[in-house]
C-alpha positions as CSV (number, residue, x, y, z in Angstrom):
1,M,47.2,116.6,108.1
2,N,46.2,119.2,110.7
3,A,43.7,122.1,110.1
4,I,46.5,124.6,109.2
5,D,48.0,122.3,106.5
6,I,44.5,121.7,105.1
7,A,43.9,125.4,105.0
8,N,47.2,126.2,103.5
9,K,46.7,123.3,100.7
10,I,43.1,125.0,99.9
11,A,44.5,128.5,99.7
12,A,47.4,127.2,97.6
13,N,44.9,125.3,95.2
14,I,42.8,128.6,94.8
15,A,46.0,130.5,94.0
16,Y,47.1,128.0,91.3
17,N,43.7,127.8,89.7
18,K,43.6,131.5,89.6
19,V,46.8,131.9,87.8
20,F,45.9,129.3,85.3
21,S,42.1,130.1,84.8
22,R,40.7,130.6,81.4
23,Y,42.0,133.2,79.0
24,E,39.4,134.8,76.7
25,K,40.2,136.2,73.3
26,K,40.4,140.2,73.4
27,D,37.9,142.0,71.6
28,Y,39.7,143.5,68.4
29,H,37.8,146.7,68.7
30,L,39.8,147.5,71.8
31,D,43.4,147.4,70.4
32,G,45.0,148.1,67.0
33,F,46.1,144.6,65.9
34,L,44.9,142.7,63.0
35,N,44.0,139.8,65.4
36,D,40.6,138.7,64.1
37,Y,39.7,136.7,60.9
38,F,37.4,139.5,60.0
39,F,40.4,141.3,58.5
40,Y,41.5,138.3,56.5
41,Q,38.1,136.6,55.4
42,N,38.6,137.8,51.9
43,K,42.2,137.1,51.5
44,M,42.4,133.4,52.6
45,P,40.1,130.5,53.3
46,R,39.6,129.1,56.8
47,T,38.1,125.8,58.0
48,L,37.1,125.2,61.8
49,I,38.3,121.9,62.9
50,T,37.7,120.5,66.4
51,F,40.0,117.9,68.0
52,K,40.7,116.5,71.3
53,S,43.4,117.1,73.8
54,K,44.3,115.4,77.2
55,F,41.8,117.6,79.2
56,S,39.8,119.5,76.6
57,S,38.4,120.0,73.1
58,L,40.6,122.2,71.2
59,Q,39.3,124.6,68.3
60,G,41.6,124.3,65.4
61,Y,41.8,126.6,62.4
62,Y,42.9,125.4,58.9
63,Y,44.1,127.8,56.2
64,E,44.3,125.7,53.0
65,N,46.7,126.7,50.3
66,N,45.5,124.2,47.6
67,S,48.9,124.4,45.8
68,S,51.0,123.6,48.7
69,D,52.3,120.2,50.2
70,K,53.8,122.2,53.2
71,L,51.9,122.6,56.5
72,V,52.9,125.1,59.1
73,V,51.7,124.3,62.6
74,I,51.5,127.2,64.9
75,A,51.3,127.2,68.6
76,H,50.7,130.3,70.6
77,G,51.9,131.1,74.0
78,F,50.4,131.9,77.5
79,H,47.7,134.4,77.7
80,S,47.3,134.5,73.8
81,V,45.1,132.8,71.1
82,S,45.6,131.6,67.7
83,D,44.2,134.7,66.0
84,D,46.9,136.8,67.6
85,F,49.1,135.3,65.0
86,L,46.9,136.1,62.0
87,P,49.7,138.5,60.5
88,Y,52.0,135.6,60.5
89,I,49.5,133.0,59.3
90,Y,48.8,135.3,56.3
91,E,52.5,135.7,55.6
92,F,52.9,132.0,55.6
93,Y,50.0,131.5,53.4
94,Q,51.2,134.2,50.9
95,N,54.5,132.3,50.7
96,G,52.9,129.0,49.6
97,Y,52.4,127.3,53.0
98,S,49.0,126.0,54.2
99,V,48.5,126.7,58.1
100,F,47.1,124.8,61.0
101,S,46.7,126.7,64.3
102,Y,44.6,126.2,67.4
103,D,43.5,127.8,70.7
104,A,45.2,126.0,73.6
105,T,43.4,124.4,76.3
106,G,41.5,126.9,78.5
107,S,42.0,129.6,75.7
108,G,39.8,131.4,73.2
109,L,37.4,129.0,71.7
110,S,38.8,125.9,73.2
111,S,37.2,124.3,76.1
112,S,38.1,124.0,79.8
113,K,37.9,126.4,82.8
114,S,41.6,125.9,83.4
115,M,44.8,125.8,81.6
116,Y,46.2,123.5,84.1
117,G,49.8,124.8,84.0
118,L,52.4,125.9,81.6
119,V,53.2,122.3,80.3
120,I,49.9,122.1,78.8
121,F,51.1,123.8,75.7
122,D,53.5,120.7,75.2
123,V,50.5,118.6,75.8
124,D,48.2,120.2,73.3
125,L,50.8,120.4,70.5
126,D,51.4,116.6,71.0
127,Y,47.7,115.8,70.5
128,C,47.6,118.4,67.7
129,L,50.3,116.6,65.8
130,K,48.8,113.2,66.6
131,F,45.5,114.4,65.1
132,I,47.2,115.8,62.0
133,K,48.9,112.5,61.5
134,S,45.8,110.5,61.8
135,N,43.6,112.7,59.5
136,K,43.6,111.9,55.9
137,Q,42.9,115.6,55.1
138,F,46.6,116.1,55.9
139,K,48.1,113.1,54.3
140,N,51.4,113.7,52.5
141,K,51.7,117.1,54.1
142,K,55.3,118.1,54.9
143,I,55.0,119.5,58.5
144,Y,56.9,122.7,59.8
145,L,56.5,124.1,63.3
146,F,56.3,127.8,64.5
147,G,55.7,128.8,68.0
148,H,56.1,131.9,70.3
149,S,56.8,131.8,74.1
150,M,55.3,128.6,75.6
151,G,54.4,127.5,72.1
152,G,57.9,127.7,71.1
153,Y,58.9,125.4,74.0
154,A,56.2,123.1,72.8
155,C,57.5,123.0,69.4
156,L,61.1,122.1,70.6
157,A,60.0,119.6,73.2
158,N,57.7,117.8,70.8
159,L,60.6,117.0,68.6
160,Y,61.5,114.2,71.0
161,R,58.4,112.3,70.1
162,H,57.5,113.4,66.7
163,H,60.2,112.7,64.0
164,N,58.5,113.6,61.0
165,I,58.9,117.4,61.5
166,K,60.8,119.0,58.6
167,A,62.0,122.3,60.4
168,V,61.1,124.5,63.3
169,A,61.2,128.1,64.2
170,T,60.6,129.5,67.8
171,V,60.4,133.0,69.3
172,S,61.0,133.7,72.9
173,A,60.9,130.1,73.9
174,P,61.8,128.8,77.5
175,N,63.7,125.6,77.7
176,D,61.4,123.9,80.4
177,G,57.7,124.6,80.9
178,G,57.7,122.3,84.1
179,K,60.5,124.4,85.9
180,L,59.8,127.8,84.7
181,I,57.1,128.6,87.4
182,M,59.6,128.0,90.2
183,E,62.5,129.6,88.3
184,K,60.6,132.8,87.9
185,G,59.1,133.1,91.4
186,N,57.6,136.3,92.1
187,Q,58.6,137.8,88.9
188,F,56.6,135.5,86.8
189,A,54.2,133.5,88.9
190,G,53.0,136.1,91.3
191,E,50.7,134.2,93.8
192,L,52.4,131.0,93.0
193,A,55.6,131.8,94.4
194,N,54.1,131.7,97.9
195,I,52.3,128.5,97.8
196,G,55.3,126.1,97.9
197,Q,57.4,124.2,95.6
198,N,56.0,120.8,96.8
199,F,52.4,121.8,96.1
200,I,53.2,122.9,92.6
201,E,55.4,119.7,91.8
202,E,52.4,117.6,93.1
203,K,50.0,119.4,90.9
204,Q,52.0,119.0,87.9
205,N,52.9,115.4,88.5
206,T,49.1,114.9,88.7
207,Y,48.3,116.6,85.6
208,F,51.2,116.1,83.2
209,E,53.0,112.9,84.3
210,D,55.6,112.0,81.6
211,Y,55.3,115.4,79.8
212,L,57.4,116.9,82.7
213,K,60.5,115.0,81.3
214,D,60.3,117.2,78.2
215,N,62.2,120.3,77.4
216,A,63.9,122.1,74.6
217,V,67.2,120.5,74.7
218,R,65.9,116.8,74.7
219,G,63.7,117.6,71.7
220,I,66.5,119.4,69.7
221,N,69.0,116.7,70.3
222,R,66.6,113.9,69.1
223,T,66.5,115.4,65.6
224,S,68.8,116.8,62.9
225,C,66.2,119.0,61.4
226,P,66.7,122.6,60.8
227,I,65.9,124.9,63.7
228,L,65.8,128.5,64.3
229,I,65.8,130.0,67.7
230,A,64.8,133.7,68.1
231,H,65.1,135.5,71.4
232,S,65.6,139.1,72.8
233,P,68.7,139.6,75.2
234,I,66.4,141.7,77.4
235,D,63.4,139.6,77.5
236,F,62.0,140.0,80.9
237,V,59.3,137.3,80.7
238,V,61.5,134.4,79.6
239,D,65.0,135.3,80.8
240,F,67.6,135.2,78.1
241,V,70.4,134.2,80.2
242,F,68.9,131.6,82.6
243,Q,65.4,130.3,81.3
244,S,65.4,130.5,77.3
245,A,66.0,127.6,75.1
246,Y,68.8,129.9,73.6
247,S,70.6,130.0,76.8
248,H,71.3,126.1,76.6
249,F,72.9,126.3,73.2
250,K,76.1,124.7,74.4
251,E,74.0,121.4,75.2
252,F,72.8,121.2,71.6
253,T,74.1,118.3,69.6
254,N,71.9,119.0,66.6
255,K,74.3,120.9,64.2
256,N,71.5,122.4,62.2
257,V,70.3,125.0,64.8
258,K,70.8,128.6,64.0
259,F,70.0,131.7,66.2
260,Y,68.4,135.2,65.6
261,L,69.0,137.9,68.3
262,A,66.5,140.8,68.2
263,T,67.9,144.5,68.0
264,G,66.7,147.9,68.4
265,N,63.4,148.7,69.9
266,N,61.6,145.3,69.2
267,M,63.7,143.6,71.9
268,E,61.0,142.4,74.2
269,H,59.1,139.2,74.7
270,T,56.2,139.9,72.3
271,N,57.3,142.9,70.2
272,I,60.2,140.9,68.7
273,L,57.5,139.6,66.6
274,Y,56.8,143.1,65.0
275,S,58.9,145.4,63.0
276,H,60.8,148.4,64.5
277,E,58.3,150.7,62.7
278,A,55.2,148.9,64.2
279,V,56.7,148.9,67.7
280,S,57.4,152.6,67.5
281,Y,54.0,153.1,66.1
282,Q,52.4,151.0,68.9
283,K,54.2,153.0,71.6
284,E,52.9,156.4,70.0
285,I,49.3,155.1,69.9
286,K,49.4,153.8,73.5
287,S,50.8,157.1,74.6
288,Q,48.0,158.9,72.8
289,L,45.4,156.7,74.3
290,K,46.8,157.3,77.7
291,A,46.6,161.1,77.2
292,L,43.0,160.7,75.9
293,K,42.2,158.7,79.1
294,K,43.6,161.6,81.4
295,E,41.8,164.2,79.6
296,K,38.5,162.5,79.8
297,G,38.9,161.4,83.4
298,K,36.0,159.5,84.9
299,A,34.0,160.1,81.6
300,F,36.3,157.8,79.8
301,N,34.7,154.6,78.8
302,E,34.8,151.6,76.4
303,S,33.2,153.5,73.5
304,D,36.0,156.1,73.6
305,I,38.5,153.3,73.2
306,I,36.7,151.7,70.2
307,S,36.2,155.1,68.6
308,F,40.0,155.8,69.2
309,F,41.3,152.5,67.7
310,N,38.8,152.9,64.7
311,N,41.3,155.7,63.5
312,V,44.4,153.6,64.0
313,D,46.2,152.2,60.9
314,R,46.0,148.5,62.0
315,V,48.4,147.4,59.0
316,K,51.1,149.6,60.4
317,Y,50.3,148.7,64.0
318,S,50.6,145.0,63.1
319,E,53.5,144.8,60.7
320,I,55.5,141.7,61.4
321,N,59.3,141.6,61.8
322,H,60.2,140.8,58.2
323,Q,63.8,140.3,59.0
324,L,62.8,137.6,61.4
325,F,60.1,136.1,59.1
326,D,62.9,135.9,56.3
327,K,65.1,133.9,58.5
328,I,62.0,131.5,59.2
329,L,61.5,131.0,55.6
330,K,65.2,130.4,54.9
331,I,65.4,127.7,57.8
332,F,62.1,126.1,56.5
333,A,63.8,126.0,53.0
334,E,66.7,124.2,54.2
335,A,64.6,121.2,55.3
336,K,65.2,118.0,53.3
């Protein structure tokens, strides 16, 4: 390897590590979501549980509903944490489910300075389900999966190796985490698009090995459990036509797969999770904040943001997509 090749490899490694560097949880004071346990501590109990994944120690969160033998495992996506799904966790809890969620490798309160790549979401959920299966605390629990984006891909992919899953619901899930980086190119990977497919393949093979065989179709076709796949036709993060699990529907042999297509103004990758009213309100609030920032100019600072969001209706801002959630409950109820 000559000096130029060495320099290119070093630059490629720096770019890769930058894209998959740690993601820290956002300060809830700086937005309008109900994305901190502070808002739910008097509504449902939470126990912190730590368990091991391939590269890290993961922070898990157990919301036990004492009257339930049903456990929903929730997997978040890229640049997210478990607490971002507290509105959904609470709805599951209110509807008679216990919930187990966790921060993925390199995210939130879990360890590691790196996320390693998109396939890590598949890896982490595999280790999570193995942990649950081996822990007496969860003995005799019926397991359901719910995931968004890369977490949704992980839920579907893990059906290939975990055959005790009762039902699955995914939102905005891609089909294949290992291929998604190269498929997206500049649109998704940014700096990664310029560092070479061979380097990325080498990196992923080193980290993920057999997990690279996983994809949504492979998992779906290994089971007959009920599955809901929700997506937006205008998702610009995980392309609906080419990259989504939804787009592979003709390859599904599982006859119990159902679909939900987002409509109206909550038709994007993440706001599909929220009600039409919430999405409209979020846009209104963001517009007001933008106007305040322009008004204050250079004097605008973090304390202004905190003060601004103190006056936001967080319940309205965070209202879930109940039409979607009703579909999820229905698919879970179909499980045998």
